C-alpha positions in Angstrom: -4.8 0.1 12.0 -5.7 -2.2 8.9 -8.9 -3.2 10.4 -10.1 0.3 10.9 -9.3 1.3 7.3 -11.2 -1.8 5.8 -14.1 -1.0 8.0 -14.3 2.6 6.9 -13.7 1.6 3.3 -16.6 -0.8 3.5 -18.8 2.0 5.1 -18.0 4.3 2.0 -18.7 1.6 -0.5 -22.1 0.8 1.2 -22.9 4.6 0.9 -22.0 4.4 -2.9 -23.9 1.2 -3.4 -20.7 -0.7 -4.2 -20.6 -4.4 -3.3 -17.0 -4.6 -4.6 -14.1 -2.5 -5.0 -11.1 -3.3 -6.9 -7.8 -1.3 -5.8 -5.0 -1.1 -8.4 -3.2 2.2 -7.1 0.0 1.0 -5.4 -0.3 3.5 -2.5 -3.9 2.7 -2.0 -3.0 -1.1 -2.1 -0.5 -0.5 0.6 -2.7 1.7 2.9 -5.6 -0.7 2.8 -3.7 -4.0 3.0 -0.2 -3.3 4.5 1.4 -5.2 1.5 4.4 -3.3 0.1 5.2 -5.5 -2.9 5.5 -3.9 -6.4 2.5 -6.1 -7.9 -0.9 -6.9 -6.6 -4.5 -6.1 -6.5 -6.9 -5.6 -3.6 -10.4 -6.8 -3.9 -12.7 -5.6 -1.2 -16.4 -7.0 -0.6 -18.6 -6.9 2.2 -17.5 -10.2 3.6 -14.0 -10.6 2.2 -10.8 -8.7 1.8 -8.6 -10.3 -0.7 -5.0 -9.5 -2.0 -4.3 -11.0 -5.4 -0.6 -11.2 -6.5 1.8 -13.2 -8.1 4.1 -16.2 -7.2 7.0 -14.0 -6.1 5.1 -12.5 -2.9 3.2 -15.6 -1.5 5.6 -15.4 1.4 5.5 -11.6 1.8 1.8 -11.2 1.2 0.5 -13.1 4.2 3.3 -11.5 6.5 2.2 -8.0 5.8 -1.5 -8.2 4.8 -2.5 -10.2 7.9 -6.2 -9.5 7.6 -6.3 -10.5 4.0 -7.0 -13.5 2.0 -3.8 -13.7 -0.2 -4.5 -15.4 -3.4 -1.9 -16.1 -6.4 -3.8 -15.0 -9.2 -3.5 -16.4 -12.7 -1.0 -15.0 -15.5 -4.3 -12.8 -16.3 -5.2 -11.5 -13.0 -8.5 -10.3 -14.4 -9.5 -14.0 -14.6 -9.1 -14.7 -10.9 -11.2 -11.4 -10.1 -13.8 -12.8 -12.4 -13.9 -16.1 -10.6 -14.0 -14.5 -7.1 -16.9 -12.1 -8.4 -18.8 -15.0 -9.7 -18.3 -17.0 -6.4 -19.4 -14.2 -4.3 -22.6 -13.6 -6.8 -21.3 -9.9 -7.4 -22.3 -8.1 -10.8 -21.3 -4.4 -9.9 -17.6 -3.6 -9.4 -16.2 -0.3 -8.5 -12.7 0.7 -10.0 -10.1 3.5 -9.6 -10.8 5.6 -12.7 -7.7 7.7 -12.0 -5.4 4.8 -12.0 -6.9 2.5 -14.6 -5.8 3.3 -18.3 -8.1 2.8 -21.2 -6.3 -0.3 -22.2 -6.8 -1.8 -18.8 -10.4 -0.8 -18.8 -10.8 -2.6 -22.2 -9.1 -5.7 -20.7 -11.6 -5.5 -17.8 -14.7 -5.6 -20.0 -13.4 -8.2 -22.0 -12.5 -10.5 -19.0 -15.5 -9.5 -16.7 -18.6 -10.2 -18.8 -21.8 -9.4 -17.2 -20.2 -6.8 -14.9 -21.3 -3.4 -14.3 -18.3 -1.2 -13.9 -18.7 1.9 -11.7 -15.8 4.4 -11.9 -14.8 5.9 -8.5 -12.9 8.9 -8.1 -10.4 8.9 -5.2 -12.5 7.1 -2.9 -9.5 5.5 -0.9 -7.7 8.8 -0.9 -10.6 10.7 0.7 -10.4 8.0 3.5 -6.6 8.5 3.7 -7.0 12.2 4.8 -8.2 11.3 8.1 -5.4 10.2 10.3 -5.6 7.5 13.0 -3.2 7.8 16.3 -1.1 5.2 15.1 -0.5 7.2 11.7 0.2 10.3 13.5 2.8 8.4 15.6 4.5 6.9 12.5 4.6 10.6 11.0 6.0 12.1 14.3 8.6 9.5 14.4 9.7 10.1 10.7 9.8 13.8 11.5 11.9 13.3 14.5 14.3 11.2 12.7 14.6 13.7 10.1 15.3 16.5 12.6 18.0 14.1 14.1 19.5 13.6 11.0 19.8 17.3 9.9 21.4 18.0 13.2 23.8 15.3 12.9 24.7 16.3 9.3 25.4 19.9 10.1 28.4 18.8 12.4 29.8 16.3 9.7 29.7 18.7 6.6 33.1 20.4 6.2 35.0 22.1 3.3 36.1 19.5 0.9 33.9 16.7 1.6 32.2 15.1 -1.3 28.6 14.9 -1.8 28.8 11.1 -2.1 30.4 11.0 1.5 27.5 13.2 2.8 24.8 11.1 1.3 26.5 8.0 2.8 26.6 9.4 6.2 23.1 10.4 5.9 21.9 6.8 5.0 24.2 5.4 7.7 22.8 7.6 10.4 19.4 6.9 9.5 19.9 3.0 9.2 21.6 3.2 12.7 18.8 5.3 14.3 15.8 3.4 12.5 16.9 -0.3 13.0 16.1 -0.3 16.9 12.6 1.0 16.1 11.9 -1.8 13.5 13.5 -5.1 15.0 11.0 -7.3 13.2 10.4 -5.5 9.9 14.1 -5.4 9.1 13.9 -9.1 8.7 11.4 -8.8 5.9 13.2 -6.1 3.9 16.4 -6.0 1.5 19.1 -4.4 3.4 19.2 -1.3 1.2 15.4 -0.7 1.9 15.9 -0.6 5.6 16.8 3.3 6.0 13.9 4.2 3.9 11.4 2.3 5.6 10.1 5.0 8.2 10.2 7.5 5.2 8.0 5.3 3.3 5.7 4.7 6.2 5.2 8.4 6.8 4.5 9.0 3.1 1.8 6.4 3.2 0.2 7.8 6.1 0.6 11.5 5.2 -0.8 11.0 1.5 
C-alpha cells in the first residue's frame, strides 16, 4: 500500500514540477510512510523516500517505514534536510503551507539557503481521498468492530453501573476482539495503545 502511495505522490509532484516535497503534517507522514511516531519528517524526491526522525525512533522507524531510508536527523532537523537536498542537487522544495507556521518558514529560509520554496495546498490530502482496496478493508474492519462493541455494551449496561465501568468494558472488549487480528503489530505498541490501533488505522485511511 505504501508503494502505491509513494508512486502516486511522485506523479503529482511531477505534474507540479516539484523535485522534492517535505511532509511535516503528522497524519500525512503516517499515511505516506506508515510511521506512527510522534516526531519526524518525510522527504520525497524522484529517487529517494526518506524518513527523518530523532534517536528515540531509530528502531521503530525502520520497522514501520519499510520502503524508506530512515535517517537520524541533527538537533536542527532542517540542517539534515539541507544536506540531503545538496547531495541530490535539488534547489526547489515543496512544503505543506497549511501545516508550516510562519516561525517554521523563517527557520527553513535561514537553514536552506539557495532553495526555492514552493507552497503546496493539501497535496497529500488530495491523494488520500482515493481509497485502495486494503484501505477499504481496514475501514470495514474498524466499522465491524465498532458494531460488535456497541451490540456487546447494550447487554452490559444496567441501572447503577458507573460510566468508568462501562468505559473499561468497552476498552477490554475492543482489546479482546482486536488482538487476534494484529498478532505482529501488538509487539510494537505500548499496551494501552492496542485497543485504539484499528481506530487509528481507519482514521488514517478515511481522512
